[in-house]
C-alpha positions in Angstrom: 0.0 57.5 -84.9 -2.6 59.5 -87.0 -2.2 63.2 -87.2 -2.3 66.3 -89.4 0.1 67.0 -92.2 1.7 70.5 -92.0 2.3 70.2 -95.7 -1.4 70.4 -96.5 -2.2 73.4 -94.3 -2.5 77.0 -95.5 -1.0 79.9 -93.5 -4.4 80.7 -92.0 -5.0 77.1 -91.1 -1.6 76.9 -89.4 -2.5 80.0 -87.3 -5.8 78.4 -86.4 -4.0 75.2 -85.4 -1.8 77.2 -83.0 -5.0 78.6 -81.4 -6.5 75.2 -81.0 -3.3 73.8 -79.5 -2.9 76.4 -76.9 -6.5 75.9 -75.8 -6.2 72.1 -75.6 -2.9 72.3 -73.7 -4.4 74.7 -71.2 -7.3 72.3 -70.7 -5.1 69.3 -69.9 -2.4 71.3 -68.2 -2.6 69.4 -64.9 -1.6 66.1 -66.6 1.2 67.7 -68.6 2.6 69.6 -65.6 2.7 66.5 -63.4 6.0 64.8 -62.6 5.4 61.0 -62.6 7.9 60.6 -59.7 5.3 62.5 -57.6 2.6 60.0 -58.4 2.2 59.0 -54.8 3.3 62.2 -53.0 0.8 64.3 -55.0 -1.9 61.6 -55.5 -1.8 62.0 -59.2 -4.3 59.2 -59.8 -6.8 61.1 -57.6 -6.5 64.2 -59.9 -8.1 62.3 -62.8 -11.9 62.4 -63.2 -13.6 59.5 -61.4 -15.1 58.3 -64.7 -11.6 58.2 -66.2 -10.3 56.2 -63.2 -13.1 53.6 -63.7 -12.4 53.2 -67.4 -8.6 53.0 -67.1 -8.1 51.2 -63.9 -7.1 47.6 -64.4 -6.1 48.0 -68.1 -3.0 45.9 -68.9 0.0 47.6 -70.6 -0.9 46.1 -74.0 -4.5 47.3 -73.6 -3.1 50.8 -72.9 -1.0 50.7 -76.1 -4.0 49.6 -78.1 -6.9 51.6 -76.6 -5.3 54.7 -75.2 -2.3 55.4 -77.4 -4.0 53.9 -80.5 -1.1 51.7 -81.5 -2.4 48.1 -81.7 -0.4 45.2 -82.9 -0.5 44.4 -86.6 -3.9 42.7 -87.3 -5.2 43.3 -83.7 -8.9 44.1 -83.4 -9.5 47.0 -81.1 -12.2 46.1 -78.5 -13.1 48.3 -75.5 -14.0 46.3 -72.4 -16.4 49.1 -71.2 -18.0 52.3 -72.5 -15.4 55.1 -72.0 -16.6 58.5 -70.9 -16.9 61.1 -73.7 -14.4 63.4 -72.1 -11.7 60.6 -72.2 -12.6 59.8 -75.8 -12.4 63.5 -76.6 -8.9 63.7 -75.2 -7.8 60.7 -77.3 -9.4 62.1 -80.5 -8.0 65.6 -80.0 -4.5 64.3 -79.4 -4.7 62.4 -82.7 -6.3 65.2 -84.6 -4.1 68.1 -83.7 -0.6 66.6 -83.6 1.6 66.7 -86.7 1.9 63.2 -88.2 5.3 61.5 -87.9 4.4 58.9 -90.5 6.4 59.4 -93.7 4.3 59.8 -96.9 6.2 57.1 -98.8 6.0 53.4 -98.4 9.2 51.3 -98.9 10.6 48.1 -97.5 12.7 48.4 -94.3 16.4 48.9 -95.0 17.1 46.6 -92.0 15.2 43.5 -93.1 18.3 41.5 -94.0 20.4 42.7 -91.1 19.1 44.7 -88.2 22.4 46.4 -87.7 23.2 47.3 -91.3 21.2 49.5 -93.6 20.9 47.9 -97.0 20.8 51.4 -98.5 24.3 52.4 -97.4 27.5 50.8 -98.6 29.7 49.2 -96.0 32.3 52.1 -95.7 29.5 54.5 -94.7 28.1 52.1 -92.1 31.3 51.6 -90.2 31.2 53.2 -86.7 27.6 54.2 -87.3 24.7 52.7 -85.3 21.6 51.6 -87.3 19.5 54.6 -86.1 22.1 57.0 -87.3 22.6 55.1 -90.6 18.9 55.6 -91.3 19.1 59.3 -90.3 22.2 60.3 -92.3 20.9 58.6 -95.4 17.5 60.1 -95.3 18.5 63.6 -94.3 21.5 63.5 -96.6 19.4 62.5 -99.6 16.9 65.3 -98.8 19.6 67.9 -98.5 21.0 66.8 -101.9 17.6 67.2 -103.6 17.1 70.6 -101.9 20.6 71.7 -102.8 19.9 70.8 -106.5 16.5 72.6 -106.4 17.9 75.8 -105.0 21.2 75.9 -106.7 23.3 75.8 -103.5 27.1 75.8 -103.8 27.8 74.7 -100.2 26.2 72.9 -97.4 26.9 73.8 -93.8 26.3 71.1 -91.2 25.9 72.8 -87.8 26.5 70.8 -84.7 28.1 68.1 -86.8 29.5 65.9 -83.9 31.7 63.1 -85.3 30.8 64.1 -88.8 28.7 61.1 -90.0 26.2 63.2 -91.8 28.9 65.5 -93.3 30.9 62.5 -94.6 27.9 61.0 -96.3 26.9 64.3 -97.9 30.4 65.0 -99.1 32.0 61.7 -99.9 28.8 59.8 -100.6 26.6 62.4 -102.4 29.3 64.8 -103.8 28.2 67.9 -102.0 30.6 70.6 -100.8 30.3 70.5 -97.1 31.5 72.6 -94.2 30.9 71.0 -90.8 30.8 73.2 -87.6 31.2 71.6 -84.2 32.1 73.2 -80.8 33.8 70.2 -79.3 37.5 69.9 -80.3 37.6 66.2 -79.5 34.6 65.4 -81.7 36.2 67.4 -84.6 39.5 65.5 -84.2 37.5 62.2 -84.2 35.6 63.3 -87.3 38.9 64.1 -89.2 40.3 60.6 -88.3 37.1 59.0 -89.6 37.3 61.1 -92.8 40.7 59.6 -93.6 39.6 56.1 -92.7 36.6 56.4 -95.0 38.7 57.8 -97.9 41.0 54.8 -97.6 38.1 52.4 -97.4 36.6 53.9 -100.6 39.9 53.7 -102.4 40.2 50.0 -101.5 36.7 49.4 -102.6 37.4 50.9 -106.0 40.4 48.7 -106.5 38.5 45.6 -105.6 35.5 46.4 -107.7 36.1 47.6 -111.2 32.5 48.6 -111.6 32.8 51.3 -109.0 33.8 54.4 -111.0 34.6 57.7 -109.3 33.3 60.5 -111.6 35.3 63.3 -110.0 37.6 64.3 -107.2 36.4 63.5 -103.7 36.1 66.4 -101.2 36.2 65.6 -97.5 34.1 67.8 -95.2 35.9 71.0 -94.1 35.7 70.9 -90.3 35.6 73.9 -88.1 35.8 74.1 -84.3 33.3 76.8 -83.3 30.5 77.2 -80.9 27.5 78.8 -82.6 26.0 81.5 -80.3 22.2 81.3 -80.7 21.9 85.0 -80.0 24.4 86.3 -82.6 25.3 85.6 -86.2 28.3 83.4 -86.7 30.6 84.7 -89.4 32.5 81.4 -89.7 29.3 79.7 -90.6 28.8 82.1 -93.6 32.3 82.0 -95.0 32.5 80.3 -98.3 35.1 77.5 -98.8 38.1 78.3 -100.9 37.0 76.4 -103.9 33.5 77.9 -104.0 32.7 79.4 -107.4 33.4 83.1 -107.9 30.4 85.4 -107.3 29.7 84.3 -103.7 28.4 81.1 -102.1 24.7 80.1 -101.9 24.5 78.2 -98.6 22.2 75.5 -97.4 22.1 75.1 -93.6 21.4 71.7 -92.0 21.5 70.2 -88.6 20.6 66.6 -87.6 18.9 66.8 -84.2 20.4 70.3 -83.5 19.9 70.5 -79.8 17.9 73.2 -78.1 18.8 76.7 -79.2 21.1 75.5 -81.9 18.1 74.7 -84.1 16.8 78.3 -83.4 20.2 79.7 -84.4 19.8 78.0 -87.8 16.4 79.7 -88.3 17.9 83.1 -87.4 20.8 82.6 -89.8 18.5 81.6 -92.6 16.2 84.6 -91.9 19.0 87.2 -91.6 21.7 86.2 -94.1 21.2 86.6 -97.8 23.9 84.0 -98.5 21.7 81.3 -96.9 19.0 80.3 -99.4 17.8 77.0 -97.9 17.4 75.2 -94.6 16.8 71.6 -93.6 16.8 71.2 -89.8 15.7 68.4 -87.5 15.5 69.7 -83.9 15.4 68.0 -80.6 15.9 68.6 -76.8 13.2 71.2 -76.6 13.7 71.5 -72.8 17.0 73.2 -73.6 15.4 76.1 -75.4 16.1 79.4 -73.8 13.1 80.9 -72.1 12.6 83.5 -73.4 14.4 83.5 -76.7 14.0 79.9 -78.0 10.2 79.9 -77.9 8.0 81.5 -79.0 9.6 82.9 -82.2 6.5 83.9 -84.1 4.5 87.0 -83.4 1.3 85.0 -83.8 2.0 82.4 -81.1 3.5 85.0 -78.8 0.2 86.8 -78.9 -2.0 83.8 -78.0 -3.3 83.3 -74.4 -1.7 80.2 -72.8 1.2 80.0 -75.3 3.7 79.4 -72.5 5.5 76.0 -72.5 7.6 75.6 -69.3 10.4 73.2 -68.9 8.3 70.2 -67.8 6.1 70.4 -71.0 9.0 70.8 -73.3 10.9 67.9 -71.7 7.8 65.7 -72.1 7.7 66.5 -75.8 10.9 64.7 -76.3 9.7 61.3 -75.2 9.4 58.5 -77.8 5.7 57.6 -78.1 6.2 54.8 -80.5 9.0 53.2 -78.5 6.9 53.3 -75.3 3.9 51.8 -77.0 6.1 48.9 -78.1 7.2 48.5 -74.5 3.6 48.5 -73.4 2.8 45.8 -75.9 5.6 43.6 -74.6 4.5 44.3 -71.0 8.0 43.7 -69.7 9.2 44.2 -66.1 11.1 47.3 -67.1 7.8 49.2 -67.0 7.9 49.2 -63.2 10.8 51.8 -63.1 8.4 54.8 -62.8 6.5 53.1 -60.0 9.7 52.3 -58.1 11.0 55.9 -58.5 7.7 57.3 -57.3 7.8 55.1 -54.2 11.4 56.2 -53.6 10.2 59.8 -53.7 7.8 59.2 -50.8 10.7 57.8 -48.7 13.0 60.7 -49.6 10.4 63.3 -48.5 9.8 61.5 -45.2 13.5 61.5 -44.5 14.2 65.0 -45.8 11.1 67.1 -46.7 13.1 69.9 -48.4 14.7 67.4 -50.9 12.3 67.2 -53.9 12.8 65.4 -57.1 16.5 64.8 -56.8 18.3 63.2 -59.7 18.9 59.5 -59.3 21.6 58.1 -61.5 20.6 55.0 -63.4 20.3 52.0 -61.1 21.2 48.9 -63.2 18.7 46.0 -63.7 15.9 47.7 -61.8 13.4 45.0 -63.0 15.4 42.4 -61.0 15.3 44.2 -57.7 12.7 44.1 -55.0 11.2 47.5 -54.3 12.9 47.8 -51.0 16.3 47.0 -52.6 15.7 49.7 -55.2 14.8 52.3 -52.5 17.9 51.5 -50.5 20.1 52.0 -53.5 18.2 55.1 -54.5 18.7 56.6 -51.0 22.4 56.1 -51.3 22.4 57.7 -54.7 20.9 60.9 -53.3 23.1 61.1 -50.3 20.7 59.7 -47.7 21.3 56.8 -45.3 20.4 53.5 -47.2 19.7 51.8 -43.9 16.8 54.1 -43.0 13.9 52.0 -41.6 11.4 51.4 -44.3 7.6 50.9 -44.2 7.5 47.7 -46.2 3.7 47.6 -46.2 3.5 51.1 -47.7 6.1 50.2 -50.3 4.1 47.0 -51.2 1.0 49.1 -51.5 2.7 51.5 -53.9 4.0 48.5 -56.0 0.5 47.2 -56.3 -0.4 50.4 -58.2 2.2 49.9 -60.8 -0.4 49.8 -63.6 -1.9 53.1 -62.5 1.5 54.7 -62.7 2.0 53.4 -66.2 -1.5 54.5 -67.1 -0.9 58.1 -65.9 2.4 58.3 -67.7 0.7 57.0 -70.9 -1.9 59.8 -70.6 0.9 62.4 -70.4 2.7 60.8 -73.3 -0.5 60.9 -75.4 -0.5 64.7 -75.1 3.2 65.2 -75.6 3.1 65.3 -79.4 0.8 68.4 -79.1 3.6 70.3 -77.4 6.1 69.3 -80.0 3.6 70.3 -82.7 3.2 73.8 -81.2 6.9 74.3 -81.0 7.4 73.3 -84.6 4.4 75.2 -85.7 5.7 78.3 -84.1 8.9 78.0 -86.2 6.9 77.6 -89.4 4.9 80.7 -88.6 8.0 82.6 -87.7 9.5 81.9 -91.2 6.2 82.6 -93.0 5.7 85.9 -91.2 8.9 87.0 -92.9 7.7 85.9 -96.3 9.7 82.6 -96.6 8.4 79.3 -97.8 8.5 76.7 -95.0 7.3 73.1 -94.6 7.6 70.2 -92.2 8.2 66.7 -93.5 8.4 63.4 -91.6 11.5 61.8 -93.1 12.7 59.2 -90.6 10.9 56.1 -89.5 9.3 57.1 -86.1 10.1 53.7 -84.7 13.8 54.4 -85.2 13.9 58.1 -84.7 10.8 59.8 -83.0 12.2 63.3 -83.6 11.7 62.8 -87.3 10.1 66.1 -88.6 12.5 68.1 -90.7 11.8 71.8 -91.2 12.6 72.7 -94.8 12.7 76.4 -95.8 13.5 78.3 -98.9 13.5 81.9 -99.9 11.5 81.3 -103.0 8.6 79.0 -103.6 9.5 75.6 -105.1 6.0 74.9 -106.4 5.5 71.3 -107.5 9.2 70.6 -107.3 8.9 70.6 -103.5 7.1 67.2 -103.6 10.3 65.6 -104.7 11.7 66.1 -101.2 9.0 63.8 -99.8 9.8 60.8 -101.9 12.0 57.9 -101.0 14.7 57.1 -103.5 14.5 53.7 -105.1 
């Protein structure tokens, strides 16, 4: 998807972008605020301008992917079947123009061409127990952290929210960095320590089998710490140097791979407040879990703008995978009917119990194979209502006939979602710049594999031309 590069914007241009974003989000707030499960109960289709309804009604899912989301198949020629209203074209153009691009600046062959489950860029020991998406992420972020560590003279990397330690292991045992990993879940830490030992044994066996593999120095496993990081207070454990850090104090680099909600904010605050921390490389996610207030806004500039507020619904929408949904639209599979079925279920729930609104429905397996009445019956049971309630089958069939309209409305909201993510990340950039720090956003993962792929990189001194090294893909 096209977009704007944060890397090419001045401080003033970033502030102006924040102004433009808040204005645009306010303009299309009705679409962003809507819950797709209320498509029928709140007549969401009827809230769209009539000219939009005429242009969009009847478009097939592949046409929506191509014409609305701007993601045609390779080699596909884009052809509009009718003249779209200027207001709809303006929405599409604005969504493209104001969102940060998630397309990496480098071009390289896919690492999964030979085997879709094994990255060709990681050796076998580092791929074990790691899914392809995570293989891609730990390699790309790990390599960026190594470059940033070298550029800033860091002595120690702290991986916050390290989970099972996949990133920490790659950085320490694969790239030779001194790594402390902090995770609040004792079970995950114990699992990480077992995987550390398993990887060490695998690396030793590989060396014995392959005489060309030469270990240049001692291997250092990650130093694991069980600790919850409070986003509202500094964590002393995070700042403590490892025993074998050089005398004279540690220079720390903080990183977090998809640090959830307030955890990514905690990394920003530690970077800002602690002289020991000289660099940051953070990939955030789960924006709906940000504290309100506290997690957003962080910058004085965004906090002073009219319409800066981003309630839960908007932040949750910003976490959807635009590229993945466009691919689903192109395939036009039966799985697209899920939103329509759930919206139909909501009408039945409210007829049966008007005070029950938007209840959580646990995943119903193989939805696409069910008739709509079968789905509704199972859904009623999931929310504690009688599954044998009499159903208006004619009404359910009428709802099912509007499946494409449901998909279309959801696609409209998804088109706007990157603008919300852009404003959240832009606020973080401005927060750091207001304090005199150098901060950039770089797309480092393939968005098809990992839609939350923008890493916030910050340093306490400008890196000049050396910063461009971080954007390149190693050969």
